[in-house]
N, C-alpha and C positions, 0 to 999 in steps of 0.2 A: 577457026575462031573460038569454037567451044572449048578446045583444049587450052588455049591461052587464057580464057576466062577462068577455067578450073585452076590453072596454075596460079593466077593472080589471087584468087580467093584463098588458096592454101597458104600463100605467102602472108596474106593479111592475117589469117588465123594464127600462124606461127608467131608473127610479130605481137599479136594480142596476148598470146600465152607467155611470151618472154616478158612483156610489160607486167602482166599479172604476177609472174614468178618473182620479178625484181621487187614489186610492191610488197609481196608476201615476205621476202627476205628482210626488207627494211622494217616491216612491222614486227617480225620476229626479233630483230636487233633492238628495236625500241622497247618491246615487251621484256626482253631479257635484262634491260637496264633497270626496269622498275622492280623495287624491292617490296615485297608483300609481307607485312607483319602478321603472322597468324596468331590470333588471340589464344591464350591458354584456356582450354576447355576444362572446366571442373568435372572430374569423373564422378559418376553416380556411385553411391555407396554399394559395395558388393557384400551381400550377406554371406556368401560362401567363403569370404576371406577372414571371417572373424575367428578368434582363438577360442576353441572349444575344449582345450586340454584341461582347463581347470573346472569344467562343469561337472556336476554330480553324475553318478551312474544312471539315475532315472532319466536324464536327458538323452542318453545314448542307447538305452535298451528299453524293451517293453517287458513288463511282468506278465505272468500267465493270465491274470485277469484282464490286463490291457489287451493281450492278443485275442482273448475270447471276445472282448468288446469290439475289436476291429472286425472279427468274423461276423458278429451280429450286425455291425454297421454295413458290411458288404452285402449281407443277405437282405437287409432292410432296403438298401439302395437298388438291388436287383428287382425286388418286388415293386418298388416305387417306379422304376423306369418301365416296367412291364405295364403297370396300371396307368401311368401318366407319361406316355411316350413323347408328348409335345412339350413337357416341362424341361427346364434346364437341369443339369446334374446337380445333386446336392453337395454342399460344402461340409464334408463329414470328417475326414482325416487327412489334413495337409501335412507336409513335411515340416519338422521343426528346424532349428538352427543347426542341429547335428545330422540332418538328413534322415530322421526317423519318423515314421508315420505316427501321429498322435491324434486321438479323438479330440474334437474341439471342446467338448465339455470338460475334459480333464486338463485343458490348458487354462481354464478359469481357476484362479487361486484366491479365494476370499481372504482378505486381510484387513484388519482394523489398524489404522495408523495412530500414533500417539499424539497427533496434532489436532487441536480443536477445530482448525479450519477445514480439516478433511473429514469431519463427522457429518456434514450436510452435503447433499448432492451437488449444489452449485459450487461449493469449495472444491470438491473432488474433480468436477468437470473443468473448472478453471485451471486447476493445477495440471491436469493432463494436457489441456490445450496449450498452456504456456510452456510446459517442460519439454514437450516432444516437437520434433520437426516433421512436417507432413511429407509423405512420399506418395505420389500418384500410383495407381495400379498399373502394372505393365501392359495389361489389356483392359480397356475400360468396360468391356462387356462380359468379362468372365471373372470369377473369383480367383484369388492368388493360389499358387500351388504350394506356397510355404506360409507358415504362421509361427514366428519366433515366440518364445515364452515372454511373459510380462517382465521378468527380471532382465532379460537380455535387451528388451526394448528400452527399459529404464536406463540400462548401462550405456547404450549408444545414443539415447535420446532421439530416436527417429523411428518411424513406422508408417504403414499404410492405415487405411480406415479400419481394417480388421484388427490390427495390432492396438490401435487407439481404443477400440471398443472393448476388447478383451481386458485391457488394463483398467479402463474405467469401470467396467462391470465387476471386476474383482474388488475394487475399492468400495463400490456401492454396496455389494453383498456383504462385505466385511463390516460396513457401517450399519447394516440392518435393513437395507432396502430390498424390495422384491424386484430385482433387476435382471434383464435378459439381453444377450447380444442378438442383433437382428441382421440377417442377410437378405437384402432386398435391392430395390431400384430407387433412384432419386434423380433430381434435376442436375443439370451440368454445374450450376453454381454451388450446390451442396457438395458434389463429388470433387470439384476442383478447388474447394475452399475459396471461392470467389465472393468476396464481400464488398466489392466496389459499387454495387447497386443497393447495398443495405445501409440504413442509417446507423450511425455509431450508437451503441447502447448508452453511453454516457450522455449523449445529447437527448435521447429519449427520456432518461430519468429526469434530466433538468426540466424538460417540458411538462412532465407529469406533476412536478412539484407546484407549478403555477396553478393557483386557484382563482375562481371568479369571486369578485367582491360580493359579500352577502348584503342584500338589500335590507335596510332597516324597516321594521314594521311601523306603520303609522300609529301614533298614540291616540287613544280614545278621546282624550280631553285636550288635544293640542289646539293651538290657535289656528283658526281657519285662514287659508291663504287669501290674498285680495282677489276680487272678482276680475276675471279675464275679460277685458273690453275689446279685444281684437276681433276682426271679422272672421267668422268661421269659414266663409267661402274662400277668403284669401289663404287661410291656414290650410284648407284642403288642397288648393292649387299648389302651394309650396310643398306640402307633403307629397303630392303626386310627382312633382318635378324631382324631389329628392329620391322617391322610390324609383323613378325612371333612371336616374343617374346611378343609383345603387345596382339596379338590375343590369344596366349596361356594364358597369364595373365588374359585377359577378360573372357576366357572360364573357367579358374579355379575359378575366382571370381564369375562368374555366377553360377557355380556348388555349390560353397560354400554358396551363397545366397539361392539357391534352397534348399540345405540341411538344412540351418537354418530355412527357411520358413516352410519346411516340419516338422522340430522338434517343431516349435512354433505353428503349425497348431492346432487349438482346436479340441477336440474330437467331434465326431458327436453328435448333439443334438436330442434326441428322440422326443422332443416336438417342433421341428423346424416348424414354421408357425402356431403354436397353442398358443404360449405365448402371453398373453394379456399385453398390455402396453398403457399408456396415455402420450401424448406429446402435444406440442403447434404448431399450424399452423399460420403463419403470411402471409397474402395475400399482394400482391403488390398494390400500389395506395396511401394509406395514409402514412404520414410522409416520403414521397419521397422514399419509398421502391421500387427498380426497379424490383425485381423478388421475387416471393413467396419462402418461405423456412420454414423448420422445426426447432424447438428448443427442445432439450432434456432437460427437467428441472432438471434431476439428475446431469448432468455434465455441463450445460450451454453452450454446443457446438451447433453450427448451422450446419444444413445439407441441402443438396439439396433435393427437393421433389422427385428426382429419385434415392436417395441413397439406397444402398443394405441393410442397417441395418433395414429399415422399410418394412414390408412384406405385409401390407394390412390395410385397414381402414373400420371400421363398420359405424361409425357416427361421426359427429362433432357438436359443439354447442358454442354459445356465450350467452351474456345476453339478446339477443332479440329473438332467434329462435333455432331450432334443425333440423339438416339435416342428412338424411340417405344416405350412398353411394350406388348407384345402379350400379356401374361399376365393371367389372370383375378385380380381383386382382391376376390373375394367374402369372403375371410378377411383383409382388410387387406393389409399388406405381409409377413405372416409366411411365406407360401409363395413369395415372389418370389425368383428367382435373378438375381444381378447379374453374369452373364456376358455382357458387351456384345458379344462376338464371335459370339454365337449369333443368327443372323438370324431364327430362329423365335420367340424370346422378345423380342428387341430389334430393331426395324426402324430401320436407320440411314438418314440422308438422303444423305450424301456418301460416295462410294467413294474411300477414301484408303489409302495404303500403311501409315499409322500407326494404323489402326483396331485395336482389340484382337482377338487371335486366338481362334478358337473352341477351347474346351477339349474335345478329343476323347478317347475311350478309346484305349488302346494298340492294340486289335484293329482299330479303324476306321482308325487312322493307318497301320497296315501295309497295309491294303487299298487305300488311296488311292495311285495310281501317281504316279511322278515326272512323267510326261508331262501328266497332268491338272493337276498343280500348276503346271507351266510355262504351260500354256494359260490357267489361271485367273489367273496373274499378268499375262499379256499383256492379257487382257480388262480387268483392273483398271487397267492403265496407260492403256489406250485410253479408258476411261470415267471415270477419276478426275478430280476437281476439287478443288483445294486451297482451303481456307478462306482468305478474304482476311484481311490483318492487321487488328487491332482499330483502330477509328476513334477510340478514347478515348485521351486524353493519359496520360502516365505518372502513376500515382497517387503523389502526394507528400504526406507527412504531416510537418509541421514539429514541432520539439521542443516548442514551446509547445502545439500542438494535441494532441500525444501525451500531455503531462502534464496538460492540462486535462480530457481525456476527456469528462466529462459535459457536456451543454448547460448554459450559464451556470455550469458548474463544480459542479452539484449534481444528484443523481438519487435518487429514492425508490422502493423496490420493496416491495410488500406481500405477505407470505407468510402461511402458516397460523399464526395466533397469534404473528406476529412482523413486524417492520418493519425494513428495512435501508436506511440512508441512506449515500450516498457523496458525497464532496467532492474537488475537485482539490487537489493539494498547494499549501501556502501560501495557500489561500483563507481558512481559519480562522486567527485569530491564535494559537490554542493548538496548531496542527498537526494537528487532528482531520481524518482522511481517511475514516473509516468508523465507523458506529455501528449496532449491532444491539440492538433493543428486543424483549424476549420478554415476552409477556403470558400471564396465567393463563387468560383466557376467550377464546372465538372472536371476541367482539365487540371485542377489543383495547382494553379499558378499564382493567383492573387490571394494572399493570406488575409483572412478576416479576423480571426481570434486565435490566441494561443493560451492554453491552460497547462500548467505544470503542477504535479503533485510531489511532495517531498516527505521524507521520513528521517527520523533520528537527527534532526537539526537542533543545535544548541539554542538557537533563537526561537524555537517552537513554531516556525513557519511551516504550514502543511500544504498550502496551495498558493499559486501565483497566477493571475489572469491578466492578459494584455489584450486590449481591444485596439486593433490596428487602425480602425477608422477614427475613433476618438482619441487615440494615443493615451488612454487611461489605463493605468496599472493598478490592480487590486490584489493585495496580499492578505491572506487569512492565516491566523495563528491559533494554535491549540492553547488551552489553559496552562499558564506557567511562565509567560513572558515577564521580563523584569519590570515592564511598565504596565502590565495587565492588558496588553494590546490584543484585540480580537480581530480587527480588520483595518486595513489602511489603503485608501484609494487616492491616487494622485497622478498628475501629469509630469511633474518634475519634482525633484527633491529640494529645489530652492525654497527657502522660507518665505512666508507671507504670500503664498500662491494658493490656488484652489486645491483643496484636499479634504478628505473625510476620514476620521479616525473613530473606530468603535472599540469599546473596552469591555472587559468582564467587570461589571459594576460591583459584584459581590466581593472582588479582591481589592477594591479601592476604598479608601477612607471617605472620600468625598462623594461616592456613589455615582461617579460619572459614567454614563452609558455610551454617549456619542458626542463627537465634536466635529462640526462642519465649519470650514474656514476658507476665506478668499481674501483678496487684497483689501476689501472694504468692510467686511463684517465677519463675525465669528458667532456661531450658535452652539450651545452646549445643552445636552439633555441629561437629566439625572433621574435616579429612582432609588427608593428605599432610604431617603434622607429623614432625619428627625425633624427638620424644619419644614418639611413637605415641599421643598423646592424641586421643580421638575423641568424648568426651562429657563435659559438665560441667553439673551441675544445682545450682542455688542456691536455698535457701529463705530467705525474708525474714520478719522479725517486724514488729510495728507500731511506728510512730514515736511518740516522746513528743510531748506538746503543745508543748513548748518547741522541739523540732526542727522541728515543722510550721510554726512561725511564721517560721523562718529561710528566706528565699527564695533565698539564694545556694547554688549547688550545690558543696559542698565534701565532702571525704572524711569530715569529722566529721558533716555533715548527711546522709550517705547512709543508706539504709534499713538497719536492723540485720539482720545475717546470722545465721540460726539454724544452717544446715548447708550444706556444700559437698560434693558428691559428684563424683568424677572416675573415668572408665573409660579403660583403655588397651588397645591392640591388643598382640598378642604380639611381643616383641622376640627374634628368634632368636639374638642374640649373648649373651643372658643365660640362665642356668638357669631353669627354670620356677618353682622355689620362691624365686627371688630377683627375678623379674620381676613387678611389681605389676600386677594386673588391675583393681583397684578400690580407691579409698581415699576414706574419708568423714571429714570434719572436722566433728565435733559441737561447735560453738563455744560454745554456751551451757552444755552439759554438761561441756565441758573434756575431751573424748575424741577419739582419732584411731584409726580402724579401717582396717586394711590387709588386702586379700584378694589372694592371688597366683594366677597362672595354674595350671591343672591340669597335673600331670606326665603323661607318656604312661603309659597303662595304669592310670590312677587316676581315680576318679570324684569325689573330694573335693579341696579345695585348701587350702593352708596359709593361716593367718590370724594376725594380730597385732592387739592392741588396747592403745593407750597411754592412760594416764590422766595428764593434765597436773597437775603439782604446783604448789602455791603457794610463793612464795619464803619466806614466814614463816607458821607455824601460828598457832593462836589464842593460844598462850602467848608468842609472840614468838620461838620457837626456829627456827633455820634448817632447812629441810627438804632432805634429800638424796635421791638416787635409790635406790629399793628395788625388790625383785623383785615387789612387789604392784602396781607401777605399769605393768607390762607383762604382759599375758596372751597367750600364744602357743600356736599349735597347728601342729606340724610334721608333714607327711604323709610316711610311708614313710621315716623317717630315725631311726636309733638314736643319732645324735650328740647330745650334751648341748646344752642351750640355750646361746646365746651369752652372753658375760660382760656384766655390768652396764655396763661402760664403753662397750662397743660399742652396747648398747641406749640408753645415755644420749646418745651422739653421734647416733644415729639419731633420737632424740626431739627433740634440739635442731635437727637439720636439718629435721624435719617441722614444727616450730613456726615456723621461719623461712619455710618454704614456705607455711605457712598465712597468714603476714603478706603474702607476695607475692600469694597467691590472693585475699585480701580486697581488695588494691589493684587486681588485675586485674578483679575483679567491679565495683569502683567505676569503673574505666576503661570497662568495657562499658556501665554505666549512663550515663556521660558521653557515650559515643559514640552511644547511642540518642537522648539529648537533642539532640546536635549534628546527627544525621541528620534528626530531626523539624524542627529549625529550618531546615536547608538545604531540606528538602522544602517547607515553607511558603513560603520565599522563591522557590523555583523555580516552585511552583504560581501564586504571585501574579504573577511576571514572565512566565512562559510564552514564553521566548525561543526563536526558531527559528534554526537554523544554515543558512548558505548556502555551497555549495561554491565554492571559488576558481575553478572552471571555469565556474560559472554567471554569465556576464557580464551578464545582464539584471537579476539580483537582487542581486549582490554590489556594493554601492556603493563599497567601498574599492578593489577592483580596477578598477571602472569609472572612478573618478577618476584612478587611476594610469595607466590606459590612455589617458584623454583628455589627461592631462599629457604622456605620451610622444608622442601624436599631435600635440599642439601644438608640441612641440620639433622633431619631424620636419618639420612645416610651416614653422617658422621657419628650419630648415636649408635647406629648398628655396628659401625666399624669399631667403636669403642668397646661394645659388648664382645665383639669377636676377639679384640686384643686381650680382653680379660681371660679368654680361654686359651690364649697362646702359651706355648712352652717357653718361658723366659730363660731357662737354663740351657736350652739346646745349643745356641752359638757358643756359650762359654765351655760347655762339655766338649764341643768339637775342638776348641783351642787346646784343651788339656790333653787330648788324645785318649789314652786308655784310662777308663774310670772304674775298672773292676776292683782295684785296690786303691782306696783314697785315704790319705791320712787326715787327722783332725785339722791340721793347719791348712791343708788343701781345701777341705770343705768350708772352713771359715773364709778363706780367700775367695772361693767361688761365690759364696753368699754375698760378701762385701762388693765384689765386682758387679754382680747382678743388680744389687740395690743402688750402687753409685751410677751405673748406666741408666737405670730407670729414673733416678733423681735428675740427671742431666737432661733426659728426654722431657720430663715435666717442665724443667726451667726453659728449655728451648721452645717448647710449645707456647708457654706464657709470653716469652719475648716476641714470638711471631705474632701472636694476637695483639700484643701491646703496640707493635710496629704498625700493624694494619690500622689499629684504632687511631694512632697519632697521625698517620697519613691522611685518613679520611677527615679528621678534625682540621688539619691544616688546609686541605683543599676547600672545606666549607668556609673557613675563615677568609681565605683568598676570594672566594666567590662573594661573600658578604661585603668585603671591602670594595670589590669591583662594582657591586650594586649601589653602594653609597656614593661612589664617585660618578656613576653614569645614570643615576636615578631620574634626573630631569629630562634627559634625552632619550629615554627608553620608550619603546612602543608597547602596546598591550600584549603583543605576541612575546616580546622579550620578557615582560613581567610574568606571563604565564609560564614560560620556559624556566625562569629563575625559581618561581614557587614550586614547580614540579621537581626541579633538581634538589631544592632544599628539603622537600618532604622525603624524597628518596634517600638523600644523604643522611638525614636524621634517623631514618629507619635502619640504615646500615650501621650507623654509629651505635644506635641502641642495641642492635643485635650483637655487635662486637663487645660492647660493654657487658652485656649479660653473659656472653661466653667467657670473658676474662674473669669476671667475678665468680662465676660458677667453677671455672678451672682452679682459681685460688682456694675456693672452699673445698673442692674435691681432691686436690693434690695430696695433702697430708693423709687423708683417709685411704687413697689409693696406695700410698707408700706403705702404710701400716698393713693393708690387706695383702700386698705382695710379700711383706716380711713374714706374715703369718703363714702365707701359702708356702713359702720356701721352707719354713721350719717344719711344716707338715709333709713336705715332699718326701716320699719313701727313699729317694736316692741320697738324701742328706740327713734323714732322721737318725740313722745309726751313729753318725759322727757328731750330731749337734744335740743329742738328747740331754747332755749336761748343760747346754747353754740356751735352752729354750726359755 
């Protein structure tokens, strides 16, 4: 029985194995049918594959002084490792791009660039950050084994933190700063260039600009406010409730901020305090730097020397020396003292006369004797070793490289709930060079606001801001717009909708500073006017259906005006009771209200109200001016009211001014329509301006330069032709010229002169043919323009004007060449004849015919 059971179990196991094998085969067949598309992996940049054949000899070999420096560095490192066995190895002489060991101080090449933007530390740091692409270290806890030269890093536009720092330090020292490269330790966010938890600097600047309103000081002799008759107990209870509500809101807000901070808190870094990083230290003193600070070359941000992002320093160096930090970094860089002349805190490698001096207290300076100082200087001179000059070529940045900045002309930086994009000038057809997108959520999904910065636009627009919540677009312009526009805020480009326009008032005749408009009203603000007007407010009524059907913008089709209010500043040349402060034209009601400025020591102002009359009443009788048509209130004056004639003349003048005001309001509406039309055309065209000094992009100046170069080349060829031997081809045709008869010499001379004469005529005919061809083409173009002038767009007109200016320039050049040729041809003929008569090969036979 047991044997049968064992056999049955074996059979069942075999069946299970067969089933599993069949299932595996089916699975293999199904998997084989699936096609997996392997993504293309972008290979990392290989520094060993760069072309070093064109590099100078200093990149490939070491001089005798450099070899001695490497020996000193090895000796210094052995002593350092013996005295500090628990410290990391020093970063002294890594390999360069040619595989040659170079001391780090000789890799620094101080260079002053010819661009004003690179004369300050922030400009240099921003250029290095934008121009280079960041490469992480191969090992995050050890310094790299190689360090290319700054010129190679600039050429390939990439590097690690050490390459960034060496390039930035070279630029800063060249600009006059006391800068040093730093080898130390930093946080993960700094080492990996992670700015996703940092606020965008552009947003921080905009917040700093906001200022709190200044409270006005109470005047000593101001009118006392009325007595407060409310219950103090009730006010206390209300204030208590408000305080409790505010406290609850603050508590809730604080809890929400703590929750968000806890959610945004980065995960613990297992390599905290071990991540190697390189940055730049700028010491105070030179270039009026008041306080020492750090610069992160990846982001171009400046930090205090006690910032928490920097966790320790191993060593620093510049182009003159190398220092090792002997201070404890248990508290990061907060407690470090950057007195490089103190050998207890900073161990220097080379003894040089230019090393920083130790900052001693006054008492210790007095105790130090002069003899000891002399002996110390003699010992330094004996032991001193000067740093060899840098083996790196001069750092040269071309104008094109400086303008391009970012690799391939574009760079994207991700910040906390924001994204910043940068482009090189002229890369985008609309002139966009920078765009900041602000998001509502940390995941950067819901867009809150978009800001774009522009350069070199013909319409002078330098920034556009779009608020996604309110759908309000605000455009900002530099001085020079055709309408003096400074800013334009709108929701839609449709006329008679809500919008705000700001202007450069100094460029306008009417002194308009701001215009706010919606469907029902328009408000205008002025400054610097001779009539002291500073405010005008217009209220509009509804159009009739018939007026809405008329599309042509005329004064009859304008929006009906209900009321116009104007306000004026004080005119010191007029008495206060005759200087109008505000006037209101109630057009539909037929009234005009005047309010004058307050007189000194008075709290009320004089007023007048005019009621406009009708020429004829209901019965057909003519209406004349009566005292009921003017209601006046005169402050502090016992003089009787003015006569009706004077009031009548004032009323006529105000009615005339009302007509002018209505026309000015219509002109303002027309100007708004014109600006909207111009803005639509400018936005559609998006033309960019090119400086006349930009020879690479300015096609017109480039053509003119090429034309001038061609003329100069032709002039040089003409001078060369004068030195040519004109007799050579004719002498070859005659064969033997040892014995020449008088007839042959005369024939040779005539043939040469006739040939030169035909050459001058052919050249004149060629220039004349080119001149006639250019003139005919210009005439055809002008005829085409006259036929199609009404249907042409602005772009066609610009193209036509450009062609005409170029054609006129070519025609003028050909005309000058033709006239000059006609003037010079006889003289050239005479010069050749005299030259032939003086030729020694013909002088013997032509001496009787000269």
